[in-house]
N, C-alpha and C positions, 0 to 999 in steps of 0.2 A: 504493500499499499502506500502511494506517495505521501510523503510527510508534506505539511502545510506551513507556509510562512506568510504572515500578515504583516503589510505595510500600512502602518497607522501613523497618525500626526494631526497637528493642527490643519486649518484649511491653508492653501496657497503656499506651501513649505516644498513641493515639487515630488509629492508622492507619485503621481501618475507620470511624471517625467521619468522617475527612477524605475517605476515598472515597467514602462516601455524599454527603457536601456536594458534591464536585466534579462526581459524575454526577448530582447533583438526585435521587436515589433511594435509598430506605432498602432497598438489596438485600444489605449485607453485616451479618451479625450482629453486634450491638455489645453488650457485657456488660462491666461493671466487674471482670472478672477476667482476669488473663494467661492466655494460650495459646488463647481462645475460637476465633480464626480458624487454621484448621489447613490448609485447601486455599488455592490462588491462586484468586481471583476476577476474571474480566475483564468490563469493561463500557466502552462508549465515550462519550466527551464531546466537545462541540465548543465552541472558542473562537476568536474573531477569523478564523473561515472555516477553522479547521483543525480536521479529526477526529482525536482520539487514542484509543488503548486504555489505559485505566488498568488496571493490575494491582494488587489488595489481596493482600498476603502476610501470612503468620504472623509471629510476633515471633523474631527473630534471636537465639539463645542460643549464644555460641560456645564454652562451657565444657561443652555436652552432647556426649558420645560415643556411639557404638555404635547400638543399634536403638530408642533410647528415641523417643517419639513427638515430644520437644522436638528431637532430633537430626535426625529426618526433615522437621519443619517448616522449621528452619534450612537444610537441602539444597534445600528448595523454594525459599525466598526467593532463595538463591544462583543457582539454576537462572533465577528471573526476571530477576535481575540481569544475568546473561549475555545474555538475549534483548532487554532494555530499551535504547532508544536515549538515555533520560534517565532519572534517578534521583531520587526524591524521599525524603531521609532525614528521617523525623520524629522529633524529641526533643521532651522534655517540659521545659519552663520551670521548673516547681515544683520539680523534682529537680535541676536545673542540670547541668552536664557530668560525667557518670559515667563510671567505668572501661569498663564495656561500650560506652557511646559512643565512646570513644576508639578501642576495639578495632575496631568496625563502621567507623569512619571511616578507619582505616589500610586496612582491606580495600577500602573504596570508592575509596580514592585509586589503588589498583593497577589498577582496572579500565579507567581512561583512558576515562570516559565523562562527560558534564556531570551534576554532582551537585548539587542544591539542597537545603539544610538547611531543613525546615519546622519552626520553632520552635512548638510548639503550645501552648494553654492561656494563650495571652498576650491578657489581657482589659481590662488597664489600662496607664496610662503608666509605672507602677512596674514590671510585668513587661516592658515594652517595653526599659528599661534593662538588666533582667537577661538579656534575651535576646541583648545585644551579647557575653556570655561566650562564645557558641556560634562565635564567628569564630575562636576558638582550634582548632577542628578542623582547620582549614586546607583547606576544602573552597571551591568555587566561589562560593556565593551562601548568604545566610542570610537568611530572610523569616519575619517573625513573623505568625503566624495563631492563630484561635480556631476550630477544627473546630466546636465545638458551637453557636457563635454566627454563624458565616461571616464573622469579621473577616479581612481579609487574603486571602482565598481568591482573588478577582480578581487581586492583584498576584502571587500564587502562579501562577495559570495564565499571567499575561502573560509571567512569567519562564519556565515551561515551554516555551511556544511559541517564546519568542526563543532558546531551546536547541536545539530541534529541527533536524533537518538540513533543508535546502531541499527544499521539495515538487516533485519532479519527476514529472509523470504517466506512468505506464509505458504507452506506446503500443507496440503490436506493431511490430517492426522489419520493415520493408519487405523483404521475401524472406526474413524470418527464420522459425523454426519455429512452429507452432502449440502454444503453452503449454496443457498438459492434465493436470488433477489428478485422481489416482483416489482416490476418497475412500469410506468406508463403515465399517460396524462390524468388529470383529476376526473373522476366519476366516470372511468371505464370498467369499473368492478374489480379493483385489486384486492380491496378487503373482503368483498363478497366470495371471490375466488378461493382465498385463505380459508375463509369459514367452510366454503363447500368441500375444500380437501380434507380438512380437519374432521367435517361432519358435526360441527357444532358452532354456536355463536361466540367466536372467541374474540374476535377484532370488532370494533364499532363500525357500523354500517349507516351511511345516510345519503340521501340524494343530494345534500349539500356538497359541492367540491370543496376539498380542501379539509375534510373531516380528520384524515390521518396527518398528523403533525410531525411525527418523529419516527424512525425506522423501528419497526416492532419484531422481535425475533419468537418465533414459535415453532418448538420441536415437534416433528411428526414421525412416529415410528409405525413400519408396517412389516410385521415379523421380525427378520434379522436387519432390515434396511431403515436407516434414519435419515431424515432430511431437516435442514434448519432453514425455516422458511423466514424471510425478512420482507415484511410489508413495509412498502415506503411511501413515502409522501408524493401525490401528483406533481410533474413536473411541467409547469405551464412556461410558455414564453415570457422572457424577463420584461418585455413591456408590460405583461399583464399581472406581474407579481407585485403586491402592494405592500402586505404586510412584512414587517422584518422577520417575524417567526416563520412565515412561510419559506423565506429565502434561506433561513437557517436549515429548515427542514429539507430543502433540496439539495444543500451540500451534504447532508447526511445520507440522502438517498444516493448521491453519486460515491460517496465512500463505500456504501453497502455494494455496490457494483463491483468497486475494486477488490473487495475482500470474497466476493462471491465465486464459486466454481462454473454454476449455470444461472443465467438470467432469462426469466420469463418476461418478455415484452407483451403486456396487455394492451390490445387494442379493441376498438368498439366495432362490431360488425355492421351497425348501422351508418356508420361515418367512413369506414374503410380506413385505408392507411394515411394519414394526414402528414402534412410538413412537420409537425411537431412529434409524431411518431417516428419519422425517419431521423430526426435529431436524436431522440431518446434512444433508439436502436443503435444508432451510430456511435454512441458513447459504450456501449456494451462491445460493440465490434472493435473500435479502437482499442480497447482493454483487452482484447484476445480472448473473450468470454464465450463459452459454450453457449448457444442460444435457441429459446422455443419462442415462436411468436404465437400467442394465445389470442385467438379471435373470440371475444367474449360476447354475450348477448345473441348468442346464434338463435334462439327461440323468437327473437322478434324479425328474423329475416324470412321472407317467403321463399320457400324452396321446392325444387324439383330434382329429378335425377342427376341434373348437370349443374346445380348452384354451387355446390361445394369445390368442384374441380374448377369452376370459372373463378370463384372466390379465391382459391389457392393461386391461381395463376396471376391474378391481379395484386395479391400480397407480394408474391415474388418479383413482379416487376416494379412495385414501389421500393422494395428492398433489395434490389439487384446487387448490391454492393456486399449483401451477406446472403448469398444463395445457398450456403450451407445449411442455414437455419432450418429447424423442423418447424412445421406449420400446424396447428392443433385447434380445432373449433370446439367450443364448450358454451354451455349455458349455466353460470354460476347460480343464476336464480332458480332454476329447475334440477340442477345437478347433471344434465345431460353431459355425457362424455368426460366429466371430470375424473372418474375413477381411472381413466387410460394415461392421466398425466403424469403421475408419480414414475410409472415404467419408462416413460419418454425421457424423465428428468434423469432416471438411472443410466439409462443407455447414454444420454449426452454426456454424463460425467463419467462415464468408462471410457468413451471415445477422445474425450478431452485430454484423459491420462494415458491413453494407450501408447506403448512403446514396442516398436517393431524391432527383431533381432537384427544385427546388422548382415547376417549371412542372408537372411530372407529379403531383407531390403534391397541388397545388390542382386539377388537372383532375379527379382521382379524389375530392377532398372535394366538389367542386360536382356530381358526377355522384351520389354517395352522398347528398348532401343532396336533391337533386331526386327521388331515387327513394324516399326514406323521409325527409321533413321532420319535425323534432320537434314534440311536440305543443305547444300553447300553455298559459302557466301564467298564469291570471288575464287573460287577454288579452294577455299579452307571449308572444313566441316566440323562441327562441334564434336568432341568425344568425351564421354563420361567416364573418367578413370576409377572413381569410388565414391560412395554414398554411405552416411552416416546419419543417424538421429541423435543430436546432442541434449534435447530437453524435451519437455511434455508441457502440458497446460499453457497453451496449445502445443500440440507437437510441431516441432522444427526439426527440417532436413536439411543438411548441406551435401551438396554434391561438387566433387572436386574434378574440374573440367579443364581441358587444355587452354582455354580461352574463354573466360565469362562473357566476353562481347558478344560471342557468336550465339548466345542464348535468346532466342526470339520469345516475345511472350506467348505466342501461340503453342510453341513446344513445351514452354514451363508450365501451361494449361493442361497440356496433353498428360505431362506427368502427374500433376496433381489430380487429374481424373482418374487415371490408373492406379495410384494410390487410395482414392476412395472407392472406386469399384472392389479392389480387392479386400480392403479393410474396414471399409463401411465407417469411414468417419463423419457420421451423420450427425449433424447438431454443432459442430465444432469446427473453428477455422484451422488451417494448418498453413505453415510457413515453409517456403522454399528458398533457399539460399544458394547462390553458384560462387565458388571461389577457383580463380586460376591457379593450378599448382605450379609453382615457381621451377624454373629448369635448373637443375644442379649439374654443373660440369664436375664429372668425377676426376680425381686426381690419376695420374699414370700409376701403376702398380710398383711399389718400391723395389719388388725382386726384379722387374724388367730393368728400371733404371740402374740397378746394381750390374746387371749382365751388360748393358750398354756400356758402362763406364769400363768395366773391365776389359771388354773386348776391344775397346778404343786404346785402353792402356797397353795390352798386349801388341796390338799392331803397331803402337808407337816404339816399344822396344825392340820389334823385330827390324823394324826400318833403321833405327839406330845402330843395331848390330850388323846389317848388311853395309851400312856406311862405313863402319870402323874396317870391315873386312876387306873393302875395296881399297881403303886407303893404306 
């Protein structure tokens, strides 16, 4: 799971500029006016082999109360602080230590999390000396940066990575439950689906969108099989997200996806797959999770003998980027076809963790290559020398070839299809990587070198002896 780093501070100190600099993209709106950033913004950044999620927040104004927009923005920042693993407190060196800075620092000391003070707008040696004043805030570290010019941002990222908790890969426990995240838009029936799987009213269900505010874990046991279902809050488009608690719950839903092995993407059969459904499914796809698209409210659709096949084609067309996903139609209200969902989850989880023996894998690759060799490119033909599977969850395969640039996307797709046909990787993505094997020039055998030298020396001695005898 990616650690979270929250960027906080007073309005107009350069938080969004620093956010854009660290993610190396102009994603946050930057304007020389206080209060431009009102919503939390998330983006990933990679540094020294660690991937982190950076959160850009609005300006903290602790003197604002009530329902003013400034008060809502401040509560947003506080929610980001609560969720973060490391906090970057941005201050302005040109203004020095202000009373609001002292108030914010006091609150940050209470959260008992690593806090790094980023003193922004430090662009010369004089400003470097002025930045020392911010050690008086009593926080963990003080680092001088210039977000606009990029100065000191490498030191800041070094400090962030050093303050992060140790990276421990979350491997599924042997014999532990299969972790399943249930995600989707509000009011598509996620909680009703969880209750239908359980066979009891365990989760609150309401027609009001947004009833589920937090991720709720529910353990399901069927014989020897165990499943940990996580019912998450509905994910709406950012423009429609108004309440701070809802924004916080969406972040919890995204983290539930990162922890899951299998993701159930619930869509409304009466609406079909919407653009927001595509965004939600894309998040599971980008995280390499096994996926099942659950088309709920199937009882509300008028059906004939071709309806399910037609709807399946429509779903796959809208979610073409994850054509490996299983598609299952249910009615959480009536319970129709819900009993078939847990076996599908078990199958998808098994495929997600499937490992192919190296010998079997290479036999399959040789057979596929013989049946359909790749076309030549300017007289050169791709040769697959060896294949191996370095990891699972999702399964990944590395092919060592004579030249990786000769791999055409159509041939890569052909190999993927052969793998799926043979080993039934249904419900899970698989990754194929191609590496050019370096040509190694073998040294001449030492024995041959010695014989050549010895032969040369013998001839030289004979020539010298003949020369002496003639003299």
